[in-house]
All heavy atoms as an XYZ file, in Angstrom:
806
protein
N      62.285     91.161     81.035
C      61.030     90.451     81.218
C      61.223     88.972     81.591
O      60.449     88.454     82.383
C      60.184     90.609     79.952
C      58.827     89.997     80.077
S      57.845     90.831     81.316
C      56.270     90.146     80.992
N      62.227     88.275     81.025
C      62.354     86.860     81.395
C      62.662     86.667     82.882
O      62.271     85.656     83.467
C      63.491     86.348     80.521
C      64.230     87.543     80.067
C      63.229     88.657     80.025
N      63.312     87.647     83.498
C      63.617     87.522     84.921
C      62.367     87.709     85.783
O      62.253     87.108     86.848
C      64.730     88.490     85.325
C      66.043     88.122     84.680
C      66.511     88.814     83.568
C      66.792     87.050     85.150
C      67.702     88.459     82.966
C      67.986     86.689     84.557
C      68.434     87.395     83.459
O      69.611     87.031     82.855
N      61.427     88.511     85.313
C      60.136     88.652     86.008
C      59.375     87.329     85.924
O      58.804     86.859     86.910
C      59.314     89.813     85.406
C      57.904     89.848     85.982
C      60.018     91.146     85.621
N      59.398     86.719     84.749
C      58.747     85.414     84.568
C      59.415     84.351     85.435
O      58.734     83.507     86.023
C      58.794     84.999     83.098
C      58.032     85.893     82.117
C      58.332     85.484     80.678
C      56.537     85.840     82.394
N      60.733     84.406     85.518
C      61.461     83.461     86.360
C      61.090     83.664     87.823
O      60.866     82.692     88.552
C      62.971     83.605     86.152
C      63.875     82.673     86.944
C      63.527     81.210     86.702
C      65.341     82.948     86.597
N      60.994     84.903     88.247
C      60.567     85.193     89.621
C      59.178     84.649     89.901
O      58.924     84.056     90.955
N      58.263     84.831     88.942
C      56.903     84.303     89.098
C      56.929     82.779     89.179
O      56.223     82.179     90.005
C      56.022     84.769     87.941
N      57.738     82.154     88.341
C      57.846     80.688     88.355
C      58.358     80.194     89.705
O      57.868     79.191     90.240
C      58.764     80.213     87.226
N      59.321     80.902     90.267
C      59.887     80.512     91.561
C      58.850     80.663     92.663
O      58.634     79.750     93.467
C      61.153     81.343     91.872
C      62.288     80.957     90.923
C      61.574     81.165     93.328
C      63.456     81.925     90.925
N      58.181     81.807     92.702
C      57.177     82.056     93.743
C      56.052     81.019     93.669
O      55.632     80.460     94.692
C      56.622     83.486     93.637
C      55.388     83.675     94.505
C      57.696     84.507     94.014
N      55.595     80.731     92.464
C      54.516     79.750     92.308
C      54.960     78.342     92.712
O      54.185     77.586     93.304
C      53.995     79.770     90.874
C      53.182     81.018     90.527
C      53.063     81.184     89.024
C      51.805     80.940     91.183
N      56.205     77.995     92.398
C      56.718     76.678     92.794
C      56.825     76.579     94.312
O      56.511     75.538     94.899
C      58.081     76.433     92.139
C      58.627     75.039     92.353
C      59.489     74.915     93.597
O      60.085     75.916     94.018
O      59.570     73.800     94.144
N      57.253     77.645     94.955
C      57.367     77.651     96.416
C      55.987     77.549     97.059
O      55.795     76.796     98.022
C      58.140     78.907     96.894
C      58.031     79.085     98.391
C      59.597     78.808     96.462
N      55.023     78.273     96.521
C      53.643     78.173     97.026
C      53.136     76.744     96.850
O      52.568     76.153     97.777
C      52.726     79.184     96.309
C      53.065     80.612     96.749
C      51.251     78.869     96.566
C      52.412     81.699     95.909
N      53.346     76.183     95.657
C      52.872     74.823     95.382
C      53.511     73.803     96.323
O      52.832     72.913     96.844
C      53.154     74.459     93.924
N      54.794     73.928     96.563
C      55.477     72.980     97.439
C      55.024     73.133     98.886
O      54.863     72.140     99.600
C      57.005     73.134     97.316
O      57.364     72.934     95.947
C      57.740     72.125     98.176
N      54.792     74.354     99.312
C      54.272     74.580    100.664
C      52.905     73.928    100.819
O      52.641     73.237    101.809
C      54.179     76.094    100.953
O      55.480     76.672    100.806
C      53.668     76.350    102.357
N      52.050     74.109     99.835
C      50.721     73.509     99.909
C      50.756     72.000     99.694
O      49.856     71.288    100.137
C      49.759     74.205     98.946
C      49.204     75.471     99.525
C      49.866     76.673     99.377
C      48.029     75.458    100.265
C      49.385     77.842     99.933
C      47.531     76.617    100.834
C      48.200     77.813    100.666
N      51.794     71.499     99.036
C      51.968     70.049     98.929
C      52.120     69.445    100.315
O      51.525     68.412    100.632
C      53.192     69.731     98.056
C      53.517     68.259     97.842
C      52.383     67.558     97.111
C      54.814     68.135     97.044
N      52.906     70.104    101.156
C      53.063     69.659    102.548
C      51.708     69.707    103.262
O      51.328     68.777    103.973
C      54.095     70.555    103.250
C      54.172     70.410    104.748
C      54.995     69.245    105.166
C      55.254     69.290    106.676
N      55.798     68.051    107.150
N      50.980     70.803    103.057
C      49.693     70.983    103.737
C      48.598     70.071    103.189
O      47.602     69.829    103.872
C      49.251     72.449    103.626
C      50.158     73.472    104.322
C      49.723     74.891    103.960
C      50.147     73.264    105.828
N      48.765     69.567    101.965
C      47.735     68.711    101.358
C      47.647     67.343    102.019
O      46.690     66.604    101.786
C      47.995     68.533     99.859
O      49.042     67.610     99.625
N      48.651     67.005    102.839
C      48.659     65.748    103.584
C      48.441     64.545    102.662
O      47.518     63.766    102.826
C      47.604     65.785    104.688
C      47.813     64.719    105.750
O      48.969     64.290    105.945
O      46.817     64.320    106.388
N      49.341     64.444    101.678
C      49.261     63.316    100.740
C      48.060     63.411     99.809
O      47.469     62.394     99.456
N      47.694     64.620     99.431
C      46.545     64.891     98.565
C      45.219     64.428     99.175
O      44.284     64.086     98.461
C      46.740     64.290     97.161
C      47.785     65.000     96.350
C      49.010     64.406     96.123
C      47.547     66.255     95.824
C      49.991     65.060     95.381
C      48.516     66.919     95.079
C      49.741     66.317     94.862
N      45.140     64.457    100.494
C      43.885     64.096    101.155
C      43.037     65.321    101.480
O      41.885     65.168    101.880
C      44.151     63.313    102.462
O      44.912     64.137    103.353
C      44.887     62.008    102.184
N      43.602     66.511    101.303
C      42.861     67.756    101.547
C      42.659     68.442    100.194
O      43.592     68.992     99.622
C      43.620     68.637    102.536
C      43.750     67.965    103.897
C      44.465     68.837    104.888
C      44.531     68.101    106.235
N      45.342     68.814    107.199
N      41.426     68.396     99.681
C      41.164     68.841     98.302
C      41.592     70.275     97.990
O      42.201     70.517     96.942
C      39.651     68.684     98.149
C      39.283     67.639     99.157
C      40.231     67.824    100.305
N      41.288     71.239     98.841
C      41.635     72.628     98.538
C      43.150     72.803     98.413
O      43.641     73.401     97.454
C      41.084     73.580     99.592
C      41.439     75.057     99.389
C      40.893     75.569     98.057
C      40.924     75.896    100.543
N      43.888     72.250     99.378
C      45.341     72.361     99.331
C      45.911     71.603     98.135
O      46.898     72.021     97.532
C      45.972     71.872    100.629
C      45.640     72.725    101.832
C      45.629     72.175    103.092
C      45.345     74.072    101.703
C      45.347     72.951    104.212
C      45.052     74.863    102.811
C      45.056     74.297    104.066
N      45.285     70.489     97.785
C      45.724     69.705     96.621
C      45.520     70.487     95.326
O      46.388     70.483     94.442
C      44.954     68.387     96.558
O      45.202     67.622     97.714
N      44.403     71.176     95.207
C      44.116     71.980     94.015
C      45.112     73.134     93.903
O      45.622     73.428     92.821
C      42.661     72.488     94.042
C      41.710     71.311     93.824
C      42.433     73.574     92.998
C      40.259     71.623     94.119
N      45.397     73.793     95.029
C      46.382     74.880     95.026
C      47.748     74.344     94.608
O      48.469     74.976     93.823
C      46.440     75.578     96.396
C      45.119     76.305     96.659
C      47.622     76.540     96.470
C      44.956     76.811     98.083
N      48.108     73.170     95.104
C      49.383     72.548     94.740
C      49.464     72.314     93.240
O      50.431     72.726     92.581
C      49.556     71.207     95.485
O      49.609     71.466     96.887
C      50.821     70.479     95.047
N      48.459     71.674     92.684
C      48.480     71.358     91.250
C      48.443     72.620     90.395
O      49.150     72.720     89.391
C      47.330     70.409     90.911
C      47.529     69.027     91.522
S      46.235     67.843     91.101
C      44.923     68.372     92.213
N      47.645     73.589     90.798
C      47.586     74.853     90.053
C      48.897     75.603     90.128
O      49.355     76.172     89.127
N      49.517     75.611     91.292
C      50.797     76.302     91.459
C      51.888     75.691     90.616
O      52.663     76.402     89.964
N      51.960     74.360     90.606
C      52.986     73.700     89.788
C      52.724     73.924     88.300
O      53.655     74.169     87.524
C      53.059     72.202     90.084
C      53.810     71.858     91.345
C      53.271     70.977     92.278
C      55.058     72.391     91.608
C      53.956     70.644     93.434
C      55.760     72.063     92.763
C      55.194     71.183     93.668
O      55.881     70.863     94.812
N      51.462     73.846     87.900
C      51.126     74.068     86.489
C      51.531     75.468     86.051
O      52.190     75.649     85.018
C      49.621     73.844     86.254
O      49.289     72.495     86.605
C      49.242     74.096     84.800
N      51.161     76.474     86.845
C      51.506     77.855     86.512
C      53.020     78.072     86.551
O      53.580     78.766     85.697
C      50.797     78.813     87.465
N      53.683     77.462     87.526
C      55.129     77.600     87.628
C      55.820     77.061     86.382
O      56.700     77.718     85.819
C      55.647     76.864     88.875
O      57.055     76.932     88.932
N      55.420     75.880     85.949
C      56.052     75.296     84.764
C      55.704     76.089     83.504
O      56.514     76.177     82.585
C      55.681     73.819     84.610
C      56.558     72.926     85.428
C      56.127     72.439     86.649
C      57.827     72.589     84.996
C      56.941     71.631     87.420
C      58.652     71.774     85.756
C      58.203     71.293     86.974
N      54.517     76.691     83.456
C      54.173     77.537     82.316
C      55.137     78.722     82.239
O      55.717     78.998     81.178
C      52.725     78.019     82.422
C      52.390     79.048     81.370
C      52.249     78.679     80.027
C      52.255     80.384     81.703
C      51.967     79.625     79.056
C      51.971     81.333     80.736
C      51.828     80.952     79.417
O      51.557     81.894     78.459
N      55.319     79.431     83.368
C      56.232     80.574     83.377
C      57.675     80.134     83.112
O      58.431     80.830     82.436
C      56.130     81.357     84.686
C      54.872     82.176     84.787
C      53.955     81.940     85.795
C      54.603     83.184     83.877
C      52.797     82.697     85.886
C      53.449     83.946     83.958
C      52.537     83.702     84.965
N      58.046     78.979     83.643
C      59.385     78.445     83.389
C      59.579     78.182     81.895
O      60.640     78.480     81.331
C      59.596     77.164     84.204
C      61.012     76.659     84.346
C      61.886     77.659     85.080
C      61.004     75.326     85.095
N      58.546     77.668     81.236
C      58.644     77.408     79.792
C      58.820     78.696     78.995
O      59.493     78.702     77.962
C      57.414     76.635     79.303
O      56.278     77.483     79.216
N      58.232     79.778     79.478
C      58.413     81.068     78.808
C      59.831     81.599     79.017
O      60.414     82.192     78.104
C      57.385     82.083     79.319
C      55.914     81.754     79.058
C      55.023     82.811     79.686
C      55.627     81.608     77.566
N      60.380     81.368     80.205
C      61.742     81.827     80.514
C      62.769     81.179     79.602
O      63.676     81.858     79.107
C      62.118     81.479     81.956
S      61.232     82.391     83.188
N      62.646     79.880     79.400
C      63.689     79.176     78.651
C      63.652     79.485     77.157
O      64.539     79.082     76.426
C      63.673     77.650     78.908
C      62.369     77.015     78.470
C      63.979     77.362     80.362
C      62.361     75.505     78.562
N      62.639     80.242     76.734
C      62.650     80.727     75.353
C      63.654     81.869     75.193
O      64.139     82.110     74.097
C      61.259     81.212     74.941
C      60.247     80.097     74.825
C      58.853     80.594     74.510
O      58.581     81.794     74.517
N      57.953     79.673     74.230
N      63.945     82.571     76.288
C      64.825     83.735     76.216
C      66.137     83.549     76.978
O      67.110     84.245     76.709
C      64.100     84.956     76.763
C      62.844     85.306     75.962
C      62.103     86.465     76.580
O      62.708     87.464     76.914
N      60.807     86.313     76.733
N      66.149     82.659     77.948
C      67.344     82.401     78.751
C      67.772     80.960     78.536
O      66.960     80.113     78.170
C      67.053     82.636     80.240
C      66.606     84.037     80.647
C      66.207     84.054     82.111
C      67.701     85.050     80.389
N      69.015     80.659     78.823
C      69.493     79.293     78.693
C      68.767     78.355     79.652
O      68.458     78.718     80.788
N      68.468     77.166     79.195
C      67.716     76.213     80.016
C      68.500     75.800     81.261
O      67.922     75.667     82.344
C      67.256     74.983     79.187
C      68.432     74.125     78.764
C      66.240     74.159     79.954
N      69.804     75.612     81.137
C      70.612     75.225     82.289
C      70.639     76.314     83.346
O      70.458     76.063     84.538
N      70.864     77.543     82.905
C      70.871     78.690     83.815
C      69.506     78.861     84.479
O      69.410     79.009     85.696
C      71.240     79.956     83.032
C      71.042     81.221     83.811
C      72.015     81.648     84.699
C      69.897     81.971     83.658
C      71.836     82.816     85.429
C      69.711     83.138     84.379
C      70.680     83.561     85.265
N      68.448     78.837     83.676
C      67.095     79.045     84.199
C      66.746     77.993     85.233
O      66.255     78.309     86.322
C      66.071     79.020     83.049
O      66.409     80.036     82.108
C      64.658     79.241     83.560
N      67.001     76.736     84.908
C      66.655     75.665     85.842
C      67.507     75.727     87.099
O      67.015     75.483     88.209
C      66.796     74.298     85.167
C      66.211     73.201     86.018
C      64.840     73.013     86.092
C      67.041     72.378     86.774
C      64.297     72.021     86.892
C      66.499     71.390     87.578
C      65.132     71.219     87.627
O      64.614     70.246     88.428
N      68.779     76.086     86.955
C      69.657     76.196     88.124
C      69.156     77.272     89.077
O      69.069     77.051     90.291
C      71.085     76.505     87.682
N      68.803     78.429     88.549
C      68.310     79.513     89.401
C      66.961     79.147     90.001
O      66.730     79.313     91.203
C      68.230     80.842     88.613
C      67.540     81.920     89.431
C      69.621     81.289     88.189
N      66.046     78.618     89.180
C      64.705     78.247     89.634
C      64.775     77.228     90.774
O      64.144     77.401     91.811
C      63.925     77.682     88.447
C      62.543     77.199     88.732
C      61.425     77.959     88.924
C      62.114     75.831     88.823
N      60.335     77.147     89.127
C      60.731     75.842     89.068
C      62.777     74.618     88.701
C      59.990     74.666     89.204
C      62.046     73.449     88.838
C      60.666     73.485     89.084
N      65.573     76.208     90.582
C      65.638     75.164     91.605
C      66.396     75.634     92.842
O      65.981     75.368     93.974
C      66.245     73.879     91.042
O      67.552     74.106     90.582
N      67.498     76.356     92.657
C      68.298     76.790     93.800
C      67.539     77.772     94.689
O      67.501     77.615     95.911
C      69.600     77.429     93.316
N      66.939     78.768     94.083
C      66.183     79.743     94.881
C      64.989     79.056     95.536
O      64.678     79.305     96.704
C      65.755     80.953     94.021
C      64.862     81.901     94.808
C      66.987     81.688     93.504
N      64.343     78.159     94.791
C      63.226     77.406     95.360
C      63.649     76.573     96.559
O      62.954     76.529     97.579
N      64.796     75.914     96.476
C      65.304     75.099     97.583
C      65.525     75.946     98.825
O      65.095     75.588     99.932
C      66.621     74.386     97.190
C      66.348     73.271     96.197
C      67.348     73.844     98.424
C      67.597     72.726     95.528
N      66.186     77.079     98.651
C      66.476     77.937     99.800
C      65.189     78.498    100.397
O      65.018     78.507    101.627
C      67.462     79.061     99.413
C      67.611     80.066    100.528
C      68.820     78.462     99.040
N      64.260     78.936     99.550
C      62.995     79.477    100.071
C      62.169     78.412    100.770
O      61.617     78.656    101.847
C      62.198     80.134     98.942
C      62.767     81.436     98.395
C      61.941     81.926     97.203
C      62.832     82.496     99.476
N      62.079     77.226    100.181
C      61.302     76.151    100.810
C      61.944     75.715    102.118
O      61.258     75.465    103.109
C      61.139     74.956     99.840
C      60.063     75.287     98.816
C      60.795     73.672    100.571
C      58.673     75.497     99.402
N      63.258     75.624    102.150
C      63.939     75.277    103.404
C      63.652     76.331    104.467
O      63.398     76.002    105.635
C      65.439     75.139    103.176
N      63.644     77.590    104.064
C      63.348     78.673    105.004
C      61.909     78.603    105.508
O      61.652     78.794    106.703
C      63.598     80.028    104.338
O      64.936     80.136    103.943
N      60.984     78.300    104.611
C      59.586     78.132    105.029
C      59.463     76.940    105.966
O      58.725     76.988    106.954
C      58.672     77.986    103.793
C      58.555     79.352    103.100
C      57.286     77.461    104.184
C      57.874     79.307    101.753
N      60.180     75.869    105.666
C      60.163     74.704    106.551
C      60.612     75.058    107.959
O      60.029     74.607    108.942
N      61.623     75.884    108.053
C      62.146     76.299    109.361
C      61.149     77.198    110.089
O      60.831     76.980    111.258
C      63.506     77.014    109.181
C      64.551     76.020    108.687
C      63.950     77.681    110.477
C      65.778     76.673    108.068
N      60.628     78.203    109.388
C      59.771     79.211    110.020
C      58.348     78.699    110.253
O      57.801     78.830    111.351
C      59.740     80.511    109.176
C      58.737     81.503    109.727
C      61.129     81.128    109.114
N      57.761     78.088    109.239
C      56.346     77.703    109.312
C      56.153     76.318    109.931
O      55.262     76.126    110.755
C      55.694     77.763    107.912
C      54.261     77.268    107.939
C      55.760     79.181    107.353
N      56.984     75.366    109.519
C      56.799     73.982    109.958
C      57.747     73.582    111.087
O      57.789     72.423    111.482
C      56.938     73.035    108.763
C      55.934     73.309    107.679
C      56.343     73.743    106.426
C      54.571     73.164    107.907
C      55.422     74.011    105.426
C      53.644     73.429    106.917
C      54.064     73.853    105.669
N      58.516     74.542    111.594
C      59.408     74.348    112.749
C      60.416     73.213    112.536
O      60.735     72.474    113.455
C      58.595     74.124    114.031
C      57.573     75.189    114.239
N      57.886     76.492    114.559
C      56.214     75.157    114.123
C      56.777     77.206    114.656
N      55.752     76.427    114.387
N      60.907     73.104    111.296
C      61.953     72.133    111.009
C      63.283     72.681    111.517
O      63.488     73.884    111.587
C      62.007     71.862    109.500
C      60.717     71.217    108.998
C      60.665     71.081    107.480
O      61.589     71.552    106.783
O      59.670     70.512    107.001
N      64.158     71.812    111.890
C      65.449     72.215    112.462
C      66.481     72.426    111.361
O      66.555     71.667    110.407
C      65.959     71.151    113.442
C      65.010     70.875    114.593
C      64.888     72.087    115.490
C      63.947     71.761    116.642
N      63.342     72.929    117.216
N      67.289     73.463    111.538
C      68.388     73.739    110.629
C      69.687     73.430    111.350
O      69.939     73.954    112.432
C      68.362     75.210    110.193
C      69.464     75.659    109.248
C      69.371     74.918    107.909
C      69.388     77.163    109.020
N      70.498     72.565    110.756
C      71.788     72.231    111.364
C      72.919     72.792    110.502
O      72.680     73.449    109.489
C      71.920     70.720    111.557
C      71.789     69.939    110.264
O      71.820     70.545    109.175
O      71.672     68.712    110.343
N      74.132     72.536    110.927
C      75.297     73.062    110.223
C      75.342     72.586    108.773
O      75.649     73.363    107.864
C      76.587     72.663    110.957
C      77.883     73.146    110.324
C      77.923     74.675    110.261
C      79.080     72.611    111.083
N      75.015     71.330    108.558
C      75.010     70.802    107.189
C      74.015     71.540    106.299
O      74.300     71.814    105.132
N      72.860     71.879    106.861
C      71.862     72.637    106.109
C      72.343     74.033    105.767
O      72.144     74.523    104.651
N      72.980     74.677    106.722
C      73.515     76.021    106.495
C      74.590     75.982    105.409
O      74.582     76.793    104.474
C      74.086     76.625    107.802
C      74.831     77.923    107.525
C      72.982     76.858    108.813
N      75.503     75.027    105.520
C      76.576     74.907    104.529
C      75.984     74.581    103.160
O      76.357     75.190    102.146
C      77.614     73.843    104.960
C      78.595     73.541    103.832
C      78.348     74.303    106.214
N      75.061     73.645    103.119
C      74.451     73.261    101.844
C      73.737     74.414    101.173
O      73.914     74.655     99.967
N      72.939     75.158    101.927
C      72.244     76.302    101.335
C      73.228     77.398    100.945
O      73.036     78.078     99.939
C      71.165     76.816    102.275
C      69.946     75.913    102.276
S      68.529     76.629    103.083
C      68.963     76.355    104.785
N      74.288     77.549    101.715
C      75.318     78.513    101.344
C      75.970     78.156    100.020
O      76.231     79.029     99.180
N      76.229     76.874     99.819
C      76.813     76.422     98.558
C      75.843     76.628     97.384
O      76.265     76.985     96.276
C      77.231     74.955     98.658
C      78.433     74.681     99.550
C      78.604     73.182     99.781
C      79.705     75.286     98.955
N      74.567     76.404     97.641
C      73.560     76.633     96.598
C      73.545     78.112     96.207
O      73.566     78.460     95.021
C      72.169     76.164     97.065
C      72.139     74.633     97.143
C      71.066     76.685     96.137
C      70.930     74.076     97.874
N      73.523     78.991     97.191
C      73.529     80.430     96.931
C      74.817     80.831     96.203
O      74.780     81.600     95.238
C      73.356     81.223     98.240
C      71.944     80.992     98.790
C      73.616     82.712     98.031
C      71.748     81.450    100.223
N      75.951     80.279     96.651
C      77.227     80.578     95.993
C      77.196     80.124     94.529
O      77.697     80.829     93.642
C      78.379     79.897     96.735
N      76.594     78.981     94.264
C      76.491     78.485     92.896
C      75.690     79.411     92.004
O      76.059     79.675     90.852
N      74.590     79.935     92.519
C      73.774     80.874     91.741
C      74.547     82.167     91.494
O      74.503     82.731     90.394
C      72.424     81.145     92.447
C      71.672     82.280     91.769
C      71.575     79.879     92.456
N      75.281     82.633     92.491
C      76.096     83.844     92.311
C      77.161     83.612     91.244
O      77.361     84.454     90.359
C      76.725     84.286     93.647
C      75.624     84.798     94.585
C      77.796     85.356     93.422
C      76.076     85.015     96.018
N      77.825     82.469     91.290
C      78.846     82.156     90.280
C      78.211     82.128     88.890
O      78.771     82.677     87.925
C      79.556     80.825     90.602
C      80.387     80.337     89.424
C      80.421     80.982     91.844
N      77.041     81.518     88.760
C      76.361     81.487     87.465
C      76.052     82.898     86.961
O      76.203     83.193     85.774
C      75.047     80.698     87.556
C      75.132     79.202     87.445
C      73.774     78.573     87.702
C      75.645     78.781     86.083
N      75.596     83.753     87.849
C      75.212     85.104     87.449
C      76.393     86.006     87.168
O      76.330     86.869     86.297
C      74.305     85.743     88.514
C      72.892     85.270     88.411
O      72.232     85.520     87.424
N      72.428     84.551     89.420
N      77.475     85.853     87.924
C      78.595     86.778     87.811
C      79.664     86.300     86.828
O      80.185     87.084     86.037
C      79.230     87.028     89.209
C      80.474     87.894     89.103
C      78.205     87.675     90.141
N      79.966     85.024     86.832
C      81.112     84.526     86.081
C      80.759     83.682     84.844
O      81.649     83.358     84.066
C      82.013     83.693     86.984
C      82.553     84.479     88.156
C      82.067     84.247     89.442
C      83.512     85.455     87.975
C      82.553     84.980     90.516
C      83.989     86.186     89.039
C      83.521     85.946     90.324
N      79.507     83.319     84.680
C      79.150     82.426     83.585
C      78.378     83.174     82.501
O      77.635     84.108     82.777
C      78.291     81.276     84.124
O      77.852     80.468     83.078
N      78.540     82.732     81.294
C      77.749     83.254     80.193
C      76.626     82.273     79.843
O      76.044     82.311     78.772
C      78.646     83.488     78.977
C      79.751     84.486     79.273
C      80.406     84.989     78.041
C      81.577     85.888     78.310
N      81.498     86.833     79.361
N      76.302     81.408     80.800
C      75.323     80.352     80.594
C      73.895     80.865     80.419
O      73.054     80.167     79.894
C      75.384     79.399     81.799
C      74.733     78.100     81.596
S      75.105     77.064     83.048
C      74.060     75.705     82.671
N      73.612     82.086     80.855
C      72.248     82.579     80.819
C      71.709     82.695     79.416
O      70.501     82.634     79.206
C      72.136     83.932     81.533
O      72.784     84.928     80.793
N      72.556     82.867     78.443
C      72.098     82.933     77.055
C      71.429     84.244     76.714
O      70.858     84.402     75.648
N      71.469     85.214     77.616
C      70.841     86.499     77.323
C      71.844     87.487     76.759
O      73.018     87.318     76.814
C      70.191     87.064     78.566
O      71.117     87.229     79.614
């Protein structure tokens, strides 16, 4: 169950960050409300996760997956450019999450 909550926290954070871009500096009320609601819900689910999983592991996975998803949305939706440094950086982030999951006992589960 904590991994389902973590997944929900990640999805909500990605939605909130996407709408943060669309809110245009909080000048668009609907997008601003979605942003604030998404972050609030994301942190709520994140708080439930860290009751059962290690805080370091949970935050590492939440932030890393969020970074890769938001970068991907930036490329696809907002037509941002991906260069070699971006590919290497995201690869290292993904590798870090794999190392945490496979080789570390940091999850606390």
